[in-house]
C-alpha positions in Angstrom: 3.3 -13.9 7.5 6.1 -11.6 8.6 8.7 -13.9 7.2 10.2 -14.1 3.7 7.7 -15.0 1.1 7.9 -18.8 0.6 9.9 -19.4 3.8 8.8 -22.1 6.1 9.3 -20.5 9.5 7.7 -22.4 12.4 9.3 -20.5 15.3 7.5 -17.2 16.0 10.6 -15.7 17.6 12.6 -16.4 14.5 9.8 -14.8 12.5 9.8 -11.7 14.7 13.6 -11.4 14.3 13.3 -11.7 10.6 10.6 -9.0 10.5 12.8 -6.8 12.8 15.7 -7.3 10.5 13.7 -6.4 7.4 12.3 -3.3 9.2 15.9 -2.3 10.1 17.1 -2.7 6.5 14.1 -0.8 5.2 14.7 2.0 7.8 18.3 2.3 6.6 17.1 2.5 3.0 14.5 5.1 3.8 17.0 7.2 5.9 19.4 7.2 3.0 16.6 8.5 0.7 15.6 11.1 3.4 19.1 12.4 3.6 19.3 12.8 -0.2 16.1 14.9 -0.4 18.1 17.8 -2.0 18.8 15.4 -4.9 15.9 16.0 -7.3 16.1 12.5 -8.7 13.8 9.9 -7.0 14.8 6.3 -6.2 13.6 3.0 -7.4 11.6 1.0 -4.7 14.4 -0.1 -2.3 14.7 -3.9 -1.9 14.1 -4.2 1.8 11.1 -1.9 1.5 9.8 -4.0 -1.4 10.1 -7.1 0.8 8.1 -5.4 3.6 5.5 -4.2 1.0 5.0 -7.7 -0.5 4.7 -9.2 3.0 1.8 -6.9 4.0 -1.5 -8.7 4.4 -3.3 -9.1 1.1 -0.4 -7.7 -1.0 0.3 -10.9 -2.9 -3.0 -10.3 -4.9 -4.4 -7.4 -6.7 -6.8 -5.3 -4.5 -9.4 -5.1 -7.3 -9.5 -8.4 -9.1 -7.5 -10.7 -6.8 -4.9 -11.7 -9.5 -1.6 -13.0 -8.3 1.7 -11.0 -7.9 0.5 -7.4 -8.5 3.3 -5.2 -9.9 1.6 -1.8 -9.9 0.7 0.5 -7.1 -2.4 2.7 -6.5 -0.2 5.1 -4.6 -3.2 7.2 -3.4 -4.4 4.1 -1.5 -1.2 2.4 -0.6 -2.5 -0.7 -2.5 -1.1 -3.1 -5.1 -2.7 -3.7 -8.5 -2.3 -6.0 -11.5 -1.5 -4.5 -14.9 -5.2 -4.6 -16.1 -6.5 -2.9 -13.0 -3.7 -0.3 -13.1 -5.1 0.8 -16.4 -8.6 1.2 -14.9 -7.1 3.3 -12.1 -5.2 5.5 -14.6 -8.5 6.2 -16.3 -9.8 7.6 -13.0 -7.3 10.4 -13.2 -4.5 11.3 -10.8 -6.9 13.3 -8.6 -8.6 10.0 -7.7 -5.8 7.4 -8.1 -2.1 7.9 -8.8 -0.6 4.8 -10.4 3.1 3.7 -10.4 5.0 0.6 -11.4 6.6 -0.9 -8.3 9.6 -2.0 -10.3 10.0 0.5 -13.1 9.1 3.9 -11.6 11.0 6.1 -9.2 9.7 6.7 -5.7 10.2 9.5 -3.2 10.4 9.1 0.6 6.7 10.0 1.3 5.4 7.7 -1.4 7.4 4.8 0.0 6.0 5.4 3.4 2.4 5.6 2.1 2.9 2.2 0.5 4.4 0.7 3.6 1.6 2.1 5.8 -1.2 1.2 3.5 -1.8 -2.3 2.1 -4.4 -4.3 0.3 -6.0 -5.9 3.4 -6.3 -2.6 5.2 -8.0 -1.0 2.1 -10.2 -4.0 1.7 -11.4 -3.8 5.3 -12.1 -0.1 4.8 -14.2 -0.9 1.7 -16.0 -3.6 3.5 -16.9 -1.3 6.4 -18.2 1.2 4.0 -20.0 -1.4 1.9 -17.9 -0.6 -1.2 -17.2 -4.2 -2.4 -19.0 -5.9 -5.2 -20.1 -8.8 -3.0 -21.9 -6.4 -0.7 -23.8 -4.8 -3.6 -25.1 -8.1 -5.1 -28.9 -7.9 -5.2 -29.0 -4.4 -3.6 -28.5 -1.9 -6.4 -28.9 -2.6 -10.1 -26.4 0.1 -11.2 -23.5 -1.2 -9.1 -22.1 -4.6 -10.0 -18.8 -6.5 -10.2 -17.8 -4.8 -13.4 -18.2 -1.2 -12.3 -17.8 -1.3 -8.5 -14.1 -0.5 -8.8 -14.7 2.6 -10.7 -17.5 3.6 -8.4 -15.9 3.0 -5.1 -12.7 5.0 -5.7 -14.9 8.1 -6.6 -16.8 8.1 -3.2 -16.4 10.5 -0.3 -15.2 7.5 1.7 -12.4 6.8 -0.7 -11.4 10.5 -0.6 -11.3 10.3 3.2 -9.1 7.2 3.0 -6.7 9.0 0.6 -6.4 12.0 2.8 -5.9 10.0 6.0 -3.2 7.8 4.4 -1.4 10.9 3.2 -1.7 12.6 6.6 -0.5 9.5 8.4 2.5 8.9 6.0 3.5 12.6 6.5 3.4 12.1 10.3 5.6 9.0 9.9 7.9 10.9 7.7 8.2 13.8 10.2 8.8 11.4 13.1 12.3 10.3 12.1 13.6 6.8 11.4 11.0 4.3 10.2 10.4 1.6 12.8 7.7 -0.4 11.1 3.9 -0.3 11.0 3.3 -1.2 14.7 5.5 1.8 15.8 3.9 4.0 13.2 0.4 3.3 14.6 1.5 4.6 18.0 2.0 8.0 16.4 -1.7 8.4 16.0 -2.4 7.8 19.7 
């Protein structure tokens, strides 16, 4: 839902206004960060941006194990992780998966945009299309299973392509000016 987590919104127009309001707040936060680019210090994840991030489809659960309330980010993929899975991602190395705490680490403008333009559902759909989920491996290959599919899939050429395309898209959004939400960002690619 585009509405606040836990809110019971039944009127779609109210939901659209709430989402619009959150996008406007996030845009203001991002613009402030953009204007402070000369300041070497990065920012914590801005509150309105965090709300948008949490409301992205699939982001209430870890991308890898489906645990509730993930607090870590696989920045390279724009996805959220639980603490346990963040450790697995760290072991892959930063060239494969850069990991940050959503609440404790500092973020720059491009990193924030990559997270807002990514999302767990989007990454899961990508993995499904490329047959890189454990369910799709069951009974097909003996060396790929639920325990190691996470390590395997992030080291594929498909995952590299996803990382590169997300960075390219986030850079395009950054260069386009004020952030206007995912729907507006998608128009930049057309």
